[in-house]
C-alpha positions as CSV (number, residue, x, y, z in Angstrom):
1,X,152.2,72.9,78.5
2,X,150.7,76.4,78.9
3,X,147.3,77.3,77.6
4,X,147.5,80.4,75.4
5,X,144.9,83.2,75.5
6,X,144.2,86.5,73.8
7,X,144.2,89.5,76.1
8,X,144.4,92.4,73.6
9,X,143.6,93.3,70.0
10,X,144.4,96.2,67.8
11,X,144.2,97.0,64.1
12,X,144.3,99.4,61.2
13,X,142.0,98.4,58.3
14,X,139.9,99.6,55.3
15,X,136.8,99.3,57.6
16,X,138.2,101.5,60.4
17,X,141.1,101.8,62.8
18,X,139.5,100.5,66.0
19,X,138.3,97.0,66.7
20,X,134.8,98.1,67.4
21,X,134.5,100.1,64.2
22,X,136.0,97.3,62.1
23,X,133.7,94.8,63.7
24,X,130.5,96.8,63.4
25,X,131.1,97.5,59.7
26,X,132.1,93.9,59.0
27,X,128.8,92.6,60.6
28,X,126.8,95.3,58.6
29,X,128.3,93.9,55.4
30,X,129.9,97.2,54.4
31,X,132.6,97.4,51.8
32,X,135.8,99.2,52.5
33,X,136.9,99.2,48.8
34,X,137.0,102.5,46.9
35,X,138.9,104.2,44.0
36,X,142.6,104.8,44.5
37,X,143.3,108.5,45.1
38,X,147.0,108.5,46.2
39,X,148.3,108.3,42.6
40,X,147.1,108.6,39.0
41,X,145.6,105.2,37.9
42,X,144.8,106.3,34.3
43,X,147.0,103.7,32.7
44,X,146.4,100.9,35.2
45,X,144.1,98.0,34.7
46,X,142.9,98.0,38.3
47,X,142.0,101.3,39.8
48,X,140.5,100.3,43.2
49,X,141.8,99.2,46.6
50,X,140.9,98.5,50.2
51,X,142.8,101.5,51.6
52,X,143.1,102.5,55.2
53,X,141.4,105.8,55.8
54,X,141.7,108.6,58.3
55,X,145.1,107.4,59.6
56,X,147.1,110.4,60.8
57,X,150.6,109.1,61.4
58,X,152.2,112.4,62.3
59,X,149.3,113.2,64.7
60,X,149.8,109.8,66.4
61,X,153.6,109.5,66.5
62,X,154.8,113.0,65.9
63,X,156.4,114.2,62.6
64,X,159.9,113.1,63.3
65,X,159.0,109.5,64.4
66,X,156.4,109.1,61.6
67,X,158.9,110.1,58.9
68,X,161.3,107.4,60.1
69,X,158.8,104.6,59.5
70,X,157.3,103.3,56.3
71,X,153.5,103.1,56.3
72,X,153.5,99.3,57.0
73,X,155.5,99.9,60.2
74,X,153.2,102.8,61.2
75,X,150.1,100.5,60.8
76,X,151.8,97.7,62.8
77,X,152.9,100.0,65.6
78,X,149.5,101.7,65.9
79,X,147.7,98.4,66.1
80,X,150.2,97.0,68.6
81,X,149.9,100.0,70.9
82,X,146.1,99.7,70.8
83,X,146.3,96.0,71.5
84,X,148.8,96.6,74.4
85,X,146.5,99.3,75.9
86,X,143.5,96.9,75.7
87,X,145.5,94.1,77.4
88,X,146.2,96.2,80.5
89,X,149.8,94.9,80.6
90,X,152.4,97.1,82.3
91,X,156.1,97.0,81.5
92,X,157.0,97.6,85.2
93,X,154.9,94.5,86.2
94,X,156.3,91.9,83.8
95,X,159.5,90.3,82.9
96,X,160.5,92.1,79.7
97,X,162.9,89.3,78.8
98,X,159.9,87.1,78.4
99,X,157.9,89.6,76.2
100,X,158.3,88.7,72.5
101,X,157.2,90.3,69.2
102,X,156.2,88.1,66.2
103,X,155.1,90.5,63.5
104,X,155.7,90.1,59.8
105,X,155.2,91.8,56.4
106,X,155.3,90.3,53.0
107,X,156.4,93.3,50.9
108,X,157.8,95.5,53.6
109,X,158.6,99.2,52.9
110,X,157.8,99.2,49.1
111,X,156.4,102.8,49.2
112,X,159.7,104.1,50.7
113,X,161.7,102.1,48.2
114,X,159.8,103.6,45.2
115,X,160.0,107.2,46.6
116,X,163.8,106.8,47.2
117,X,164.2,105.3,43.7
118,X,162.6,108.5,42.3
119,X,165.1,110.6,44.3
120,X,168.0,108.5,43.0
121,X,167.0,109.0,39.4
122,X,166.2,112.7,39.7
123,X,168.6,114.0,42.3
124,X,171.5,111.5,42.5
125,X,172.8,109.0,45.0
126,X,174.0,111.7,47.5
127,X,170.3,112.6,48.1
128,X,169.2,109.1,49.1
129,X,168.0,108.9,52.7
130,X,170.3,107.0,55.1
131,X,167.1,105.5,56.7
132,X,166.0,103.8,53.4
133,X,167.2,100.4,54.4
134,X,165.9,100.4,58.0
135,X,162.5,101.7,56.7
136,X,162.4,99.1,53.8
137,X,163.2,95.8,55.5
138,X,160.2,93.7,56.4
139,X,161.4,93.0,60.0
140,X,161.1,96.6,60.9
141,X,157.5,96.4,62.0
142,X,158.5,93.9,64.7
143,X,161.6,96.0,65.5
144,X,159.7,99.3,66.0
145,X,157.2,97.5,68.2
146,X,159.9,95.9,70.3
147,X,161.7,99.3,70.7
148,X,158.6,101.2,71.5
149,X,157.2,98.8,74.0
150,X,160.5,97.6,75.5
151,X,160.2,93.9,74.5
152,X,163.5,92.1,75.2
153,X,162.3,88.6,74.4
154,X,162.3,86.7,71.1
155,X,161.5,88.8,68.1
156,X,160.6,87.2,64.8
157,X,159.4,88.6,61.4
158,X,158.0,85.7,59.4
159,X,157.8,86.1,55.6
160,X,155.2,83.7,54.3
161,X,153.4,86.0,51.9
162,X,149.7,86.3,52.6
163,X,149.7,83.7,55.4
164,X,152.1,85.9,57.6
165,X,149.5,86.8,60.2
166,X,148.6,83.2,60.9
167,X,152.2,82.1,60.8
168,X,153.1,84.8,63.4
169,X,150.2,84.0,65.7
170,X,150.8,80.2,65.3
171,X,154.5,80.4,66.0
172,X,154.0,82.7,68.9
173,X,151.3,80.4,70.3
174,X,153.9,77.6,70.3
175,X,156.6,79.7,71.8
176,X,154.3,80.5,74.8
177,X,152.9,77.0,75.0
178,X,156.3,75.4,75.4
179,X,157.5,78.0,77.9
180,X,159.6,80.3,75.8
181,X,157.8,83.5,76.7
182,X,155.0,84.8,78.9
183,X,153.6,87.3,76.4
184,X,154.0,87.8,72.6
185,X,152.7,90.6,70.4
186,X,151.7,88.8,67.2
187,X,150.3,89.5,63.7
188,X,151.1,91.1,60.4
189,X,151.1,94.4,58.5
190,X,151.1,95.5,54.9
191,X,151.0,98.8,52.9
192,X,151.5,97.8,49.3
193,X,149.0,100.0,47.5
194,X,151.6,101.4,45.3
195,X,152.0,102.0,41.5
196,X,154.5,99.1,41.1
197,X,152.4,96.6,43.1
198,X,149.2,97.5,41.2
199,X,151.0,97.2,37.9
200,X,152.5,93.9,38.7
201,X,149.4,92.2,40.1
202,X,147.4,93.8,37.3
203,X,149.7,92.5,34.6
204,X,149.5,89.0,36.2
205,X,145.7,89.3,35.7
206,X,145.3,88.7,39.5
207,X,143.3,91.9,40.3
208,X,139.6,92.7,39.8
209,X,139.0,95.3,37.1
210,X,135.4,96.1,38.2
211,X,136.6,99.7,38.7
212,X,133.2,101.3,38.1
213,X,131.6,99.4,41.0
214,X,134.3,99.0,43.6
215,X,131.9,97.9,46.4
216,X,131.0,94.9,44.3
217,X,134.5,94.1,43.0
218,X,135.6,91.6,45.7
219,X,133.2,88.7,45.4
220,X,134.6,85.4,46.8
221,X,132.8,82.2,45.6
222,X,130.7,84.2,43.1
223,X,130.6,83.0,39.5
224,X,131.4,86.5,38.3
225,X,134.5,87.2,40.3
226,X,137.4,88.4,38.3
227,X,140.3,88.6,40.8
228,X,141.2,90.0,44.2
229,X,141.2,93.6,45.3
230,X,144.5,94.8,46.9
231,X,144.1,96.0,50.4
232,X,146.3,97.1,53.3
233,X,146.4,97.3,57.1
234,X,147.5,95.5,60.2
235,X,146.0,93.1,62.8
236,X,147.8,92.5,66.1
237,X,146.9,90.4,69.0
238,X,148.4,90.0,72.5
239,X,149.0,86.3,73.2
240,X,149.6,85.4,76.8
241,X,150.2,82.3,78.9
242,X,147.0,81.6,80.8
243,X,148.8,81.4,84.1
244,X,150.3,84.8,83.5
245,X,147.0,86.3,82.5
246,X,145.2,84.8,85.5
247,X,147.8,86.1,88.0
248,X,147.1,89.7,86.9
249,X,143.3,89.2,86.5
250,X,143.4,90.0,82.8
251,X,140.3,90.2,80.6
252,X,140.5,87.2,78.3
253,X,138.9,87.5,74.8
254,X,139.6,84.0,73.4
255,X,142.0,81.1,73.3
256,X,144.4,79.8,70.7
257,X,144.4,76.0,70.7
258,X,146.0,74.8,67.5
259,X,148.2,75.8,64.5
260,X,148.9,74.0,61.3
261,X,151.4,74.9,58.5
262,X,152.1,73.3,55.2
263,X,153.4,73.9,51.7
264,X,151.7,73.2,48.4
265,X,155.0,72.4,46.8
266,X,153.3,73.2,43.6
267,X,153.7,76.7,42.0
268,X,155.1,80.2,42.7
269,X,151.8,82.0,42.7
270,X,149.0,79.5,42.0
271,X,147.2,77.5,44.7
272,X,147.2,73.8,44.3
273,X,144.0,73.1,42.4
274,X,143.0,70.2,44.7
275,X,143.8,72.2,47.8
276,X,146.2,69.6,49.1
277,X,148.3,72.1,51.2
278,X,145.2,73.8,52.6
279,X,143.7,70.5,53.6
280,X,147.0,69.4,55.3
281,X,147.3,72.7,57.3
282,X,143.7,72.5,58.5
283,X,144.1,68.9,59.5
284,X,147.3,69.6,61.5
285,X,145.7,72.6,63.2
286,X,142.7,70.5,64.4
287,X,145.0,67.7,65.5
288,X,147.1,70.0,67.6
289,X,144.0,71.5,69.1
290,X,142.8,68.0,70.0
291,X,139.4,68.5,68.3
292,X,137.5,66.7,65.6
293,X,136.1,68.3,62.4
294,X,132.7,67.9,63.9
295,X,133.5,70.4,66.7
296,X,134.2,73.3,64.3
297,X,131.4,75.9,64.3
298,X,132.7,78.4,61.7
299,X,135.5,78.7,59.1
300,X,137.0,82.0,58.3
301,X,138.2,81.4,54.7
302,X,141.2,82.8,53.0
303,X,138.9,83.4,50.0
304,X,140.5,86.1,48.0
305,X,138.0,86.1,45.1
306,X,140.1,84.3,42.5
307,X,138.8,81.6,40.4
308,X,141.3,78.8,41.3
309,X,141.8,79.9,44.9
310,X,138.2,79.9,46.0
311,X,137.6,76.5,44.3
312,X,140.6,74.9,45.8
313,X,139.8,76.1,49.3
314,X,136.3,74.7,48.9
315,X,137.7,71.4,47.8
316,X,140.1,71.3,50.8
317,X,137.2,72.0,53.2
318,X,135.2,69.2,51.7
319,X,138.1,66.8,51.8
320,X,138.7,67.4,55.5
321,X,135.1,67.7,56.8
322,X,133.3,65.4,54.4
323,X,129.5,65.7,54.5
324,X,129.8,67.9,57.6
325,X,131.3,70.6,55.3
326,X,127.8,71.5,54.2
327,X,126.7,72.3,57.8
328,X,129.6,74.6,58.7
329,X,129.2,78.3,57.9
330,X,132.2,79.7,55.9
331,X,132.8,83.4,55.9
332,X,135.0,85.6,53.7
333,X,136.1,88.9,55.3
334,X,138.0,89.9,52.1
335,X,134.7,90.5,50.4
336,X,134.6,93.7,52.4
337,X,138.3,94.5,53.2
338,X,140.0,93.4,50.0
339,X,143.2,91.4,50.4
340,X,145.6,93.0,52.9
341,X,148.3,90.5,51.9
342,X,150.6,90.2,55.0
343,X,148.1,92.1,57.1
344,X,145.1,89.8,56.3
345,X,145.7,87.0,58.8
346,X,145.8,89.3,61.8
347,X,142.7,91.1,60.8
348,X,140.8,87.9,60.2
349,X,141.9,86.4,63.5
350,X,140.5,89.5,65.3
351,X,137.2,89.1,63.3
352,X,137.0,85.4,64.4
353,X,137.6,86.3,68.0
354,X,134.7,88.8,67.8
355,X,132.5,86.2,66.1
356,X,133.1,83.8,69.0
357,X,132.5,86.4,71.6
358,X,129.4,87.9,70.0
359,X,127.8,84.8,68.4
360,X,127.7,86.6,65.0
361,X,129.2,85.4,61.7
362,X,130.0,88.3,59.3
363,X,128.6,87.8,55.8
364,X,130.3,87.1,52.5
365,X,129.0,90.0,50.5
366,X,128.5,90.2,46.8
367,X,127.7,86.5,46.6
368,X,124.9,86.8,44.1
369,X,125.5,83.9,41.6
370,X,127.4,81.1,43.4
371,X,130.1,79.3,41.4
372,X,128.7,75.7,41.0
373,X,132.0,74.4,42.2
374,X,131.7,76.5,45.4
375,X,128.6,75.0,47.0
376,X,129.1,75.4,50.7
377,X,127.3,77.7,53.1
378,X,129.2,81.0,52.7
379,X,126.8,83.1,54.8
380,X,125.8,85.1,51.8
381,X,125.2,88.9,52.1
382,X,123.7,89.0,55.6
383,X,125.4,88.4,59.0
384,X,124.1,85.4,60.9
385,X,123.6,84.7,64.6
386,X,125.1,81.4,65.8
387,X,126.3,79.6,68.9
388,X,130.1,79.6,68.3
389,X,132.5,77.8,70.5
390,X,135.3,77.1,68.1
391,X,136.4,78.3,64.7
392,X,139.4,78.0,62.3
393,X,141.0,80.8,60.3
394,X,142.7,79.9,57.0
395,X,145.5,81.9,55.4
396,X,147.4,80.9,52.2
397,X,150.2,82.7,50.4
398,X,152.2,82.9,47.2
399,X,154.8,80.1,47.0
400,X,152.3,77.7,48.5
401,X,152.6,78.7,52.2
402,X,149.6,77.7,54.2
403,X,148.9,78.5,57.9
404,X,145.7,77.8,59.9
405,X,144.9,78.7,63.5
406,X,142.2,77.3,65.8
407,X,140.5,79.8,68.1
408,X,137.9,78.9,70.8
409,X,135.8,80.5,73.4
410,X,137.8,80.8,76.7
411,X,136.5,78.7,79.6
412,X,138.1,78.2,83.0
413,X,139.4,74.7,83.9
């Protein structure tokens, strides 16, 4: 079986649109959450989001190309192009039939759908854009990457809600591991900061309404948390067979060694209160990686800042790691980015790679009064230096979809 390494990373996020900017702000404990300015939030319960800033789609892609992509596809393509550039891969030097794209989105082109629905109601069916459906469907992020970069290999768009990024990375890891591809562009993207999304999540009482203090609104594991903050963005990694990367003298940033997936089989939106599915996914990921719980140096938590979710993830960690759970640092990136839904897993995978590279664990900000049922080491408020060889990243989604990946420092041999 092939070893699978990471040779490129790219992103768009509420903390910046380059890996270096994202990482520096994450380590500094800066919040990317701010009031929503793209539409009138007067009648909405939640009025804040983790929005991507300074993203000029027309400047990057040209007006014609940009207008034929929904914002989620624009995010994914920009991140993929940056990851590709960092990898140093060249289309004329690889077998494009063995170049795949595994990139998903949970909601897809909801902004385009709402805009075209307004056109339908105000101007009639003859004014609807013929590109509505191609822009709307959630596989289009993977498609535009494949088209732009000339990838002729397997293309997959997993839809596992908020665990999409890890599902994509994990399935791509296995594709390469068992010889189905040499290189796969993998991750997720989302751009769902829209009126209808905000209204629906808000009416479900899932969102924080700490509108007057947006930087303090996302507070995983804190007793005073009141819901998640919706975010957006894309995180994309280049996964490559080690033998392929070595032949071209690629720079290697990390290695994927395990993947675990499970279902809660419990509820449409609620996490299983005992964390059964999360426990199972973590256990499977470690088993595939061939490591024991004692070898884990850091956990990147799903940790959306909901009451049940944070508690159930804590229980799952305790169940798997036992007494060792109290020695393993647990970090919650969403305290700074908000919850980017289908884009979250890719962003958090990149953050974990950087943690392993730099020996720094980003903090969980806004953890001021810990929930008594959340009593692990969540690296509160200040980044921490640590010797990190191996970490796991958790992602859990509506419908009970759970996906966990194991990343480790790359070593030869």
